[in-house]
Backbone as JSON, one array per atom type, in Angstrom:
{
  "sequence": "XXXXXXXXXXXXXXXXXXXXXXXXXXXXXXXXXXXXXXXXXXXXXXXXXXXXXXXXXXXXXXXXXXXXXXXXXXXXXXXXXXXXXXXXXXXXXXXXXXXXXXXXXXXXXXXXXXXXXXXXXXXXX",
  "N": [[1.15, -1.21, -0.19], [0.52, 2.16, -0.73], [2.73, 5.03, 1.11], [2.58, 8.09, 2.15], [5.59, 9.97, 3.73], [5.77, 12.19, 5.57], [8.63, 14.61, 6.88], [10.82, 16.54, 8.45], [10.2, 18.72, 10.25], [9.83, 20.32, 13.42], [11.09, 22.38, 15.74], [11.02, 26.12, 15.74], [12.36, 29.17, 15.71], [10.62, 32.53, 15.57], [10.48, 33.78, 12.86], [12.62, 32.17, 11.15], [13.59, 29.72, 9.45], [12.53, 26.33, 7.4], [12.6, 22.93, 5.89], [9.96, 21.18, 4.77], [9.27, 17.86, 3.85], [7.92, 15.52, 1.54], [7.52, 11.69, 0.69], [7.0, 9.43, -0.89], [6.38, 6.13, -0.45], [6.1, 2.68, -2.31], [5.17, 3.39, -4.55], [5.13, 6.03, -7.66], [4.95, 9.63, -7.22], [4.9, 10.84, -9.18], [2.72, 11.25, -10.68], [0.68, 12.58, -9.92], [-1.35, 15.13, -8.52], [-0.46, 17.02, -6.27], [-0.43, 18.36, -2.23], [-0.52, 20.38, 0.19], [-1.54, 20.72, 3.77], [-2.58, 21.53, 6.81], [-3.52, 21.65, 9.79], [-3.99, 23.36, 13.17], [-4.14, 23.11, 16.89], [-6.97, 22.61, 17.84], [-8.52, 23.42, 15.77], [-9.74, 23.82, 12.61], [-8.84, 21.88, 9.66], [-6.87, 22.96, 7.34], [-5.99, 24.43, 4.03], [-3.07, 24.4, 2.49], [-0.84, 24.95, -0.1], [-0.6, 24.02, -3.64], [0.56, 21.59, -5.7], [0.32, 21.07, -9.48], [0.2, 17.38, -11.23], [2.6, 18.38, -13.59], [4.26, 20.06, -12.69], [3.9, 22.69, -13.31], [2.09, 24.37, -12.2], [0.8, 26.0, -9.25], [-0.57, 26.77, -6.73], [-1.27, 29.08, -3.79], [-2.32, 29.46, -0.41], [-3.91, 32.66, 0.55], [-3.23, 33.4, 2.74], [-0.88, 32.83, 3.41], [0.98, 34.87, 2.25], [3.31, 35.33, 0.44], [5.43, 33.68, 1.2], [5.82, 31.05, 1.67], [7.27, 27.7, -0.12], [5.72, 25.05, -2.35], [6.95, 22.65, -4.17], [8.68, 19.76, -6.18], [10.35, 17.04, -6.79], [10.78, 14.74, -9.63], [12.87, 13.0, -9.59], [13.4, 12.13, -7.4], [10.68, 11.9, -6.17], [9.92, 13.03, -4.37], [7.99, 15.7, -2.42], [8.15, 19.13, -1.63], [8.07, 21.83, 0.96], [10.06, 24.48, 1.29], [9.36, 26.89, 3.97], [9.6, 30.65, 4.94], [10.17, 32.45, 6.98], [8.98, 32.46, 9.18], [6.67, 32.61, 11.52], [4.51, 32.74, 14.23], [2.02, 31.69, 14.49], [1.87, 29.89, 13.06], [2.47, 27.66, 13.44], [1.73, 24.08, 14.0], [0.07, 21.3, 12.07], [1.64, 20.13, 9.72], [0.64, 18.64, 6.96], [0.59, 16.27, 3.42], [-0.73, 15.24, 1.09], [-2.0, 13.15, -1.52], [-3.23, 13.62, -5.1], [-6.11, 13.19, -7.76], [-4.16, 13.19, -11.28], [-5.13, 16.23, -12.03], [-4.76, 19.88, -14.34], [-5.22, 21.31, -13.0], [-4.56, 21.89, -9.29], [-6.3, 20.68, -6.67], [-7.66, 22.93, -4.24], [-9.2, 21.8, -1.81], [-9.62, 19.81, 0.18], [-10.81, 17.51, 0.52], [-10.22, 16.27, -2.09], [-8.44, 15.36, -2.16], [-6.75, 11.93, -2.15], [-5.06, 10.75, -1.0], [-3.05, 10.77, 2.66], [-0.44, 12.27, 4.77], [0.63, 10.65, 6.84], [2.05, 13.23, 9.27], [3.49, 16.11, 10.1], [5.2, 17.99, 13.08], [5.46, 21.3, 13.24], [6.64, 23.69, 15.41], [6.36, 26.99, 16.21], [8.16, 29.45, 18.25], [7.87, 32.1, 19.3]],
  "CA": [[-0.31, -0.46, 0.45], [1.5, 3.67, -0.84], [2.32, 5.25, 1.72], [3.14, 9.37, 2.16], [5.84, 9.86, 5.08], [6.27, 13.35, 5.89], [9.38, 14.92, 7.36], [11.46, 17.72, 8.33], [9.71, 19.3, 11.41], [10.59, 21.02, 14.61], [11.16, 23.74, 16.59], [11.94, 27.45, 15.15], [12.2, 30.62, 16.67], [9.97, 32.85, 14.56], [11.59, 34.78, 11.67], [13.48, 30.59, 11.2], [12.74, 28.77, 7.78], [11.58, 25.24, 7.45], [11.45, 22.69, 4.47], [9.36, 20.13, 4.69], [9.55, 16.94, 2.16], [7.08, 14.14, 1.21], [8.17, 11.09, 0.45], [6.62, 7.75, -1.37], [6.47, 4.01, -0.81], [6.09, 1.87, -3.57], [4.68, 4.44, -6.16], [5.85, 7.68, -7.82], [3.91, 10.77, -6.97], [4.96, 12.14, -10.86], [1.43, 11.07, -11.3], [-0.66, 12.92, -8.55], [-1.37, 16.17, -7.49], [-0.08, 16.67, -4.13], [-1.39, 19.74, -1.55], [0.43, 20.37, 1.6], [-2.47, 20.95, 4.57], [-2.57, 22.13, 8.4], [-4.25, 21.89, 11.14], [-3.76, 23.54, 14.71], [-4.98, 22.71, 17.63], [-8.36, 23.38, 17.84], [-8.58, 24.45, 14.57], [-10.23, 22.86, 11.07], [-7.45, 21.93, 8.67], [-6.77, 24.62, 5.91], [-5.29, 24.67, 2.69], [-1.76, 26.1, 2.99], [-0.32, 24.75, -1.43], [-0.72, 22.56, -4.23], [1.1, 21.57, -6.83], [0.28, 20.3, -10.57], [1.52, 16.47, -11.39], [3.41, 18.37, -14.34], [4.77, 20.96, -11.21], [3.76, 24.28, -13.7], [1.21, 25.19, -12.12], [0.92, 25.95, -8.02], [-1.43, 27.34, -5.63], [-0.98, 28.72, -2.38], [-2.99, 30.31, 0.14], [-2.92, 34.41, 0.49], [-2.46, 33.85, 3.97], [0.54, 33.27, 3.5], [1.61, 36.17, 1.86], [4.71, 34.73, -0.48], [6.2, 32.81, 2.74], [6.33, 29.39, 1.12], [7.15, 27.26, -1.85], [5.74, 24.18, -2.93], [7.8, 21.86, -5.17], [8.85, 18.57, -6.72], [11.73, 16.58, -7.37], [10.25, 13.82, -9.34], [13.65, 11.72, -9.25], [13.75, 11.7, -5.52], [10.02, 11.45, -5.76], [9.68, 13.51, -3.22], [7.22, 17.08, -2.41], [8.5, 19.97, -0.54], [7.53, 22.96, 1.06], [9.92, 25.89, 1.89], [8.8, 28.28, 4.47], [10.62, 31.05, 5.55], [10.11, 34.09, 7.64], [7.68, 31.84, 10.14], [5.68, 33.03, 12.36], [4.01, 31.2, 15.7], [0.55, 31.32, 14.04], [2.26, 28.66, 11.47], [2.61, 26.26, 14.53], [0.45, 22.99, 13.59], [1.26, 19.75, 12.09], [1.61, 19.95, 8.4], [0.34, 17.13, 5.86], [1.24, 16.54, 2.49], [-1.93, 14.7, 0.77], [-2.19, 13.21, -3.42], [-4.79, 13.74, -5.91], [-5.4, 13.05, -9.23], [-3.81, 14.28, -11.71], [-5.89, 17.47, -12.98], [-4.39, 20.0, -14.67], [-5.03, 22.54, -11.99], [-4.33, 21.54, -8.53], [-7.65, 21.44, -5.71], [-7.35, 23.99, -2.44], [-10.1, 21.37, -1.26], [-9.19, 18.56, 1.18], [-11.8, 16.66, -0.06], [-10.21, 16.4, -3.17], [-7.07, 14.25, -2.53], [-7.34, 10.85, -1.81], [-4.02, 10.23, 0.42], [-2.57, 11.74, 3.07], [-0.09, 11.03, 5.16], [0.42, 11.17, 9.07], [2.43, 14.48, 9.17], [4.97, 16.55, 10.14], [4.38, 19.3, 13.97], [5.71, 22.81, 13.49], [6.15, 24.63, 16.91], [7.13, 28.47, 15.61], [8.58, 30.21, 19.47], [8.21, 34.16, 19.49]],
  "C": [[0.8, 1.4, -0.35], [1.61, 3.84, 0.36], [2.95, 7.05, 1.93], [3.61, 9.08, 3.4], [6.22, 11.97, 4.9], [7.32, 14.29, 7.22], [10.12, 16.08, 7.67], [10.64, 19.02, 9.61], [10.24, 19.14, 12.74], [10.12, 21.99, 15.42], [11.61, 24.56, 15.71], [11.08, 28.21, 14.97], [11.37, 31.77, 14.95], [11.09, 34.48, 13.72], [12.18, 33.38, 10.46], [12.6, 30.75, 9.35], [13.45, 28.2, 7.98], [11.52, 24.23, 6.03], [11.21, 21.3, 4.84], [9.49, 18.62, 3.55], [8.07, 15.83, 2.63], [7.43, 13.13, 0.8], [6.37, 9.92, -0.08], [7.09, 6.33, -0.8], [5.56, 3.35, -1.42], [5.1, 2.21, -4.82], [5.04, 5.29, -5.91], [4.88, 8.35, -7.41], [3.95, 11.04, -8.51], [3.82, 11.24, -11.64], [-0.02, 11.32, -10.37], [-0.43, 14.42, -8.5], [-1.28, 15.67, -6.16], [-0.19, 18.23, -4.06], [-0.49, 19.36, -0.43], [-1.11, 21.22, 2.21], [-1.92, 21.47, 6.58], [-3.49, 22.41, 8.6], [-3.46, 22.42, 12.93], [-4.84, 23.25, 15.54], [-6.31, 23.51, 17.75], [-9.36, 24.16, 16.47], [-9.22, 23.95, 13.27], [-8.98, 22.44, 9.86], [-7.23, 22.64, 7.54], [-5.49, 23.79, 5.21], [-3.46, 25.8, 2.94], [-0.96, 25.68, 0.93], [-0.5, 23.44, -2.0], [-0.14, 22.71, -4.8], [0.76, 20.45, -8.0], [1.07, 18.8, -10.75], [2.78, 17.33, -12.53], [4.26, 19.3, -13.7], [4.77, 21.98, -12.0], [2.67, 25.03, -13.27], [1.4, 25.06, -10.91], [0.42, 26.83, -7.75], [-1.17, 27.56, -4.18], [-2.69, 29.64, -1.26], [-2.83, 31.99, 0.37], [-2.88, 34.69, 1.8], [-1.27, 33.92, 4.32], [1.92, 33.97, 3.22], [2.97, 36.58, 1.2], [5.35, 34.15, 0.4], [7.33, 31.89, 2.34], [6.73, 28.98, -0.09], [6.82, 26.06, -2.16], [6.5, 23.82, -4.25], [8.41, 20.95, -5.5], [9.73, 17.91, -7.57], [11.17, 14.92, -8.36], [11.64, 12.09, -9.69], [13.59, 11.31, -7.74], [11.75, 11.19, -4.96], [9.7, 11.65, -4.07], [9.41, 15.18, -2.87], [7.66, 18.15, -1.54], [7.79, 21.23, -0.29], [8.37, 23.58, 1.43], [9.62, 26.33, 3.01], [10.09, 28.77, 5.29], [9.85, 31.92, 6.35], [9.29, 33.33, 7.99], [7.56, 32.91, 10.81], [4.71, 32.42, 13.03], [2.7, 30.93, 14.98], [0.95, 30.32, 12.68], [2.51, 28.03, 12.43], [1.07, 25.72, 14.23], [0.81, 21.77, 13.11], [0.46, 19.89, 10.72], [1.24, 18.19, 8.06], [0.79, 17.49, 4.14], [0.03, 15.02, 2.29], [-1.52, 14.77, -1.24], [-2.93, 12.55, -3.84], [-4.67, 13.5, -7.39], [-5.22, 14.17, -10.43], [-3.98, 15.12, -13.03], [-4.3, 18.14, -13.39], [-4.22, 21.52, -13.52], [-5.03, 22.4, -10.82], [-5.34, 21.86, -7.27], [-6.44, 22.06, -4.46], [-8.11, 23.11, -1.13], [-9.58, 20.15, -0.55], [-10.01, 17.7, 1.23], [-11.34, 15.65, -1.23], [-9.25, 15.0, -2.98], [-7.81, 13.14, -1.93], [-6.7, 9.46, -0.51], [-3.06, 10.78, 0.94], [-1.61, 10.8, 4.0], [0.14, 11.37, 6.75], [0.98, 12.77, 9.8], [3.14, 14.5, 9.71], [4.88, 17.79, 11.02], [6.03, 19.69, 13.51], [5.24, 22.97, 14.86], [6.74, 26.11, 16.54], [7.06, 28.85, 17.08], [8.56, 31.62, 19.24], [9.08, 34.16, 20.39]]
}
């Protein structure tokens, strides 16, 4: 069974950077649109970023103000989320997800079929 495994989370000070990775076992991610979502304690899961299977269309949550970048490396079968200028409000569990290979990737969680277990980020002030 395909599994998505996130890594790269941890504790960082406000203003710092982290890069999350999402790797798949047993199947290539090149045929999937990929998304990152996050969920803070007591809040609903929210969209962060998405990239289509080709890698030429990316979407971001407006609230990120250009601080995050999603990318994919086909050779490594890995998706990345580069997060810069982190803020305490970025503290959350971050989840990668795989969905059907449409040209425009989805922003809605329900469009994604496969989810990782998540990696936690804590941003201290």
